[in-house]
ZAZAKOL-664684 format. One record per residue: x, y, z of N, C-alpha, C in turn; residue in three letters. Coordinates in steps of 0.1 Angstrom, whole numbers, padded with zeros to 4 digits, always signed. Layout:
XYZXYZXYZala
...
! end
This chain:
+0008-0011+0000+0000+0000+0000+0009+0012+0000met
+0006+0021-0009+0014+0033-0010+0005+0045-0005thr
+0012+0054+0001+0005+0066+0005+0008+0077-0005asp
-0003+0080-0012-0002+0091-0022-0008+0103-0016asp
-0001+0111-0008-0007+0122-0001-0004+0135-0009leu
+0003+0134-0020+0006+0146-0027-0005+0155-0031gly
-0016+0149-0038-0027+0157-0042-0035+0163-0029pro
-0035+0155-0019-0041+0161-0007-0034+0173-0001leu
-0021+0171-0001-0012+0183+0004-0014+0195-0005arg
-0015+0193-0018-0016+0204-0027-0030+0210-0025gln
-0041+0203-0023-0054+0208-0020-0054+0216-0007ala
-0048+0211+0003-0047+0218+0016-0039+0231+0015met
-0029+0231+0007-0021+0243+0005-0029+0254-0003ser
-0036+0249-0013-0045+0259-0020-0056+0265-0011asp
-0061+0257-0003-0072+0262+0007-0066+0272+0016leu
-0054+0269+0021-0048+0278+0031-0045+0292+0025ser
-0041+0292+0012-0038+0305+0006-0050+0313+0004glu
-0062+0307+0001-0074+0315-0002-0082+0317+0010his
-0083+0308+0020-0092+0309+0031-0086+0316+0043gly
-0073+0317+0045-0067+0323+0056-0066+0313+0068gly
-0062+0318+0079-0061+0309+0091-0071+0313+0101thr
-0075+0304+0109-0085+0306+0119-0077+0311+0131thr
-0082+0323+0137-0075+0328+0148-0083+0327+0161asp
-0080+0317+0168-0088+0313+0180-0086+0324+0191met
-0074+0330+0191-0071+0340+0202-0080+0352+0201tyr
-0083+0357+0189-0091+0369+0187-0106+0366+0191glu
-0111+0354+0188-0124+0350+0192-0125+0349+0207arg
-0115+0343+0213-0115+0342+0228-0116+0356+0235ala
-0108+0365+0229-0108+0379+0235-0121+0386+0233leu
-0127+0384+0221-0140+0390+0218-0151+0385+0228arg
-0151+0372+0230-0161+0366+0239-0158+0371+0253arg
-0146+0372+0257-0143+0376+0271-0148+0390+0273ser
-0146+0399+0264-0150+0413+0265-0166+0414+0265arg
-0172+0405+0257-0187+0404+0257-0192+0400+0271gln
-0186+0390+0277-0190+0386+0290-0188+0397+0301val
-0177+0404+0300-0174+0415+0309-0185+0426+0308gln
-0188+0429+0296-0199+0439+0294-0212+0435+0300arg
-0216+0422+0297-0228+0417+0303-0228+0417+0318gln
-0217+0413+0324-0216+0414+0339-0217+0428+0344arg
-0211+0437+0338-0211+0451+0342-0225+0457+0341ala
-0232+0454+0331-0246+0459+0329-0255+0452+0340val
-0253+0439+0342-0261+0432+0352-0259+0438+0366thr
-0246+0440+0369-0243+0445+0382-0248+0459+0384thr
-0247+0468+0374-0253+0481+0374-0268+0481+0376gly
-0274+0473+0369-0289+0472+0370-0293+0467+0384ala
-0286+0458+0390-0289+0453+0403-0286+0464+0413ala
-0276+0472+0412-0273+0483+0421-0284+0494+0420ala
-0289+0497+0408-0300+0507+0407-0312+0502+0413val
-0315+0489+0411-0327+0483+0417-0327+0484+0432ala
-0315+0481+0438-0314+0482+0453-0316+0496+0458val
-0310+0506+0450-0311+0520+0454-0326+0524+0454met
-0333+0520+0443-0347+0524+0442-0355+0517+0454phe
-0352+0505+0457-0359+0498+0468-0357+0505+0481ala
-0344+0509+0484-0341+0516+0496-0348+0530+0496ile
-0347+0537+0485-0353+0550+0484-0368+0550+0486gly
-0374+0540+0480-0389+0538+0481-0393+0535+0496gly
-0385+0527+0502-0388+0524+0516-0387+0536+0525thr
-0376+0544+0523-0374+0556+0531-0385+0566+0528val
-0389+0568+0515-0400+0577+0511-0413+0573+0518ala
-0416+0560+0518-0428+0555+0524-0428+0557+0539leu
-0417+0555+0545-0416+0557+0560-0417+0571+0564ala
-0411+0580+0556-0412+0595+0560-0425+0600+0556thr
-0433+0594+0547-0446+0599+0544-0456+0597+0555arg
-0454+0586+0563-0463+0583+0574-0458+0588+0587his
-0447+0596+0587-0442+0601+0600-0449+0615+0602arg
-0453+0618+0614-0459+0631+0617-0449+0642+0615pro
-0454+0654+0611-0446+0665+0609-0440+0670+0623asp
-0428+0675+0623-0422+0680+0635-0429+0692+0640pro
-0430+0695+0653-0437+0707+0657-0430+0719+0652pro
-0437+0729+0648-0432+0741+0643-0428+0750+0654thr
-0417+0757+0654-0413+0766+0664-0422+0778+0665pro
-0424+0785+0676-0433+0796+0677-0429+0807+0666pro
-0439+0814+0662-0436+0825+0652-0428+0836+0659ala
-0420+0843+0651-0413+0854+0656-0419+0867+0652ser
-0417+0877+0660-0421+0891+0656-0409+0900+0656thr
-0410+0910+0648-0399+0919+0646-0401+0932+0654arg
-0391+0936+0662-0392+0948+0669-0384+0959+0661thr
-0387+0971+0663-0381+0982+0655-0366+0983+0658ser
-0362+0981+0671-0348+0984+0674-0340+0972+0677asp
-0345+0959+0676-0337+0948+0680-0338+0936+0670gly
-0332+0925+0674-0333+0913+0665-0347+0907+0667pro
-0349+0896+0659-0362+0889+0660-0364+0883+0674gln
-0376+0885+0680-0379+0880+0692-0390+0869+0690asn
-0389+0858+0697-0400+0848+0695-0412+0852+0703pro
-0423+0846+0699-0436+0847+0707-0434+0841+0720thr
-0439+0848+0730-0438+0843+0744-0446+0830+0746cys
-0441+0820+0751-0448+0807+0752-0458+0808+0765pro
-0468+0799+0765-0477+0798+0776-0471+0788+0786ser
-0476+0788+0798-0472+0778+0808-0475+0764+0804thr
-0485+0762+0796-0488+0749+0791-0477+0744+0781arg
-0473+0753+0772-0462+0750+0763-0449+0747+0771thr
-0446+0755+0781-0434+0752+0789-0435+0739+0797leu
-0447+0736+0801-0449+0723+0808-0446+0711+0800gly
-0447+0712+0786-0443+0701+0778-0428+0699+0776thr
-0420+0709+0781-0406+0709+0779-0399+0703+0791leu
-0405+0704+0803-0399+0699+0815-0409+0690+0823val
-0404+0681+0831-0412+0673+0839-0410+0677+0853glu
-0420+0684+0859-0419+0689+0873-0420+0678+0883leu
-0413+0679+0894-0414+0669+0904-0428+0668+0910pro
-0431+0657+0917-0445+0656+0922-0448+0667+0932ala
-0460+0673+0930-0464+0684+0939-0460+0698+0934gly
-0452+0698+0924-0447+0711+0919-0457+0715+0907trp
-0459+0728+0905-0467+0732+0894-0463+0747+0890ser
-0466+0750+0878-0463+0763+0873-0474+0773+0880phe
-0469+0784+0884-0477+0794+0890-0487+0800+0879asp
-0499+0804+0884-0509+0809+0874-0505+0823+0868ser
-0495+0829+0874-0490+0842+0868-0484+0839+0854arg
-0486+0849+0846-0481+0847+0832-0466+0845+0831ala
-0462+0839+0820-0448+0838+0817-0442+0851+0814val
-0430+0854+0819-0423+0867+0815-0413+0864+0805glu
-0414+0872+0794-0405+0870+0783-0397+0883+0780cys
-0384+0881+0779-0375+0893+0775-0366+0888+0765val
-0366+0894+0753-0358+0890+0742-0360+0875+0739glu
-0350+0867+0740-0351+0852+0737-0351+0844+0750thr
-0355+0850+0761-0356+0843+0774-0370+0843+0779trp
-0374+0833+0786-0387+0832+0792-0385+0826+0806ala
-0393+0832+0816-0392+0827+0830-0406+0825+0835ala
-0407+0814+0842-0420+0810+0848-0418+0806+0863ala
-0427+0811+0871-0426+0808+0886-0432+0794+0888asp
-0425+0786+0896-0430+0773+0900-0433+0772+0915val
-0444+0767+0918-0448+0765+0932-0444+0751+0937arg
-0439+0751+0949-0435+0738+0955-0443+0735+0967arg
-0444+0723+0972-0452+0719+0983-0448+0727+0996pro
-0436+0730+0998-0431+0737+1010-0434+0752+1009asp
-0442+0757+1000-0446+0770+0998-0435+0780+0993ala
-0423+0774+0991-0412+0783+0985-0413+0782+0970ser
-0408+0793+0964-0409+0794+0950-0395+0792+0943gly
-0396+0789+0931-0384+0788+0923-0388+0792+0909val
-0378+0797+0901-0381+0802+0887-0374+0792+0878ile
-0382+0788+0868-0376+0780+0857-0373+0790+0845tyr
-0361+0789+0840-0356+0797+0829-0356+0789+0816leu
-0361+0795+0805-0361+0788+0792-0355+0798+0782phe
-0348+0792+0772-0342+0800+0762-0346+0795+0748his
-0348+0805+0739-0353+0802+0726-0341+0803+0716tyr
-0340+0793+0708-0329+0793+0697-0336+0790+0684thr
-0333+0798+0674-0339+0796+0661-0336+0782+0656thr
-0346+0775+0650-0344+0761+0645-0346+0751+0656gly
-0344+0754+0669-0345+0744+0679-0358+0747+0687thr
-0361+0760+0689-0373+0764+0696-0369+0766+0711gly
-0380+0766+0720-0378+0768+0734-0372+0756+0740trp
-0362+0758+0749-0356+0747+0757-0354+0752+0771arg
-0355+0742+0780-0353+0745+0795-0338+0748+0796phe
-0335+0759+0804-0321+0763+0806-0316+0761+0820gln
-0324+0765+0830-0319+0765+0844-0331+0767+0853asp
-0329+0764+0866-0338+0768+0876-0331+0775+0887gln
-0337+0784+0893-0331+0792+0904-0340+0803+0909gly
-0333+0813+0915-0341+0825+0920-0338+0837+0913thr
-0328+0837+0905-0324+0849+0897-0311+0847+0890gly
-0309+0855+0879-0297+0854+0871-0292+0868+0868trp
-0279+0869+0864-0274+0882+0860-0277+0884+0845asp
-0284+0896+0843-0288+0899+0829-0277+0899+0819cys
-0265+0904+0824-0254+0905+0815-0249+0891+0811lys
-0249+0882+0820-0245+0868+0817-0254+0862+0807asp
-0267+0866+0807-0277+0860+0797-0276+0868+0784leu
-0269+0879+0784-0268+0887+0771-0280+0896+0769gly
-0288+0899+0780-0299+0907+0779-0296+0922+0779leu
-0302+0930+0771-0300+0944+0771-0312+0951+0777thr
-0323+0944+0780-0335+0950+0786-0336+0944+0800glu
-0342+0952+0810-0343+0947+0823-0354+0936+0824pro
-0352+0927+0833-0362+0916+0835-0363+0913+0850ala
-0375+0910+0854-0378+0907+0869-0370+0895+0874ser
-0366+0886+0865-0359+0874+0869-0344+0876+0870phe
-0340+0888+0867-0325+0892+0868-0323+0898+0881cys
-0311+0895+0887-0307+0900+0900-0300+0913+0898thr
-0294+0916+0886-0287+0929+0884-0289+0933+0869ser
! end
């Protein structure tokens, strides 16, 4: 038996001249880049979906939350900065918890600039003054209790009955 591969070799040589070579490396790179793009798109879409889910949950939660209390309205005086509206004893009562047997006196709250003072009655018949301060954005807050304060220390320019000097 003789191997006559000459015509076969000639045919293969002719095919390789006209058809070119198959480049597996280029196909592998192209497929790898395609997979990378698909993964990037999938990851991005998943991240966006998570962000929308979190945002929707937060929006739903804040929609059902009650509005924060609004601070008292301010009035403008002709010669000074804005002064808040003087609070009632009922308003001040929501800011502090008085000890048992203590109560705010029926006398009106005294307000000077951004300070408010209210007399408090105690069971032993002695009195004490509760001092409150107003800050824009925060509103009225309990400051101190005592029998009097120095107006200069409080930054007051007007006289007040709760000041000792």
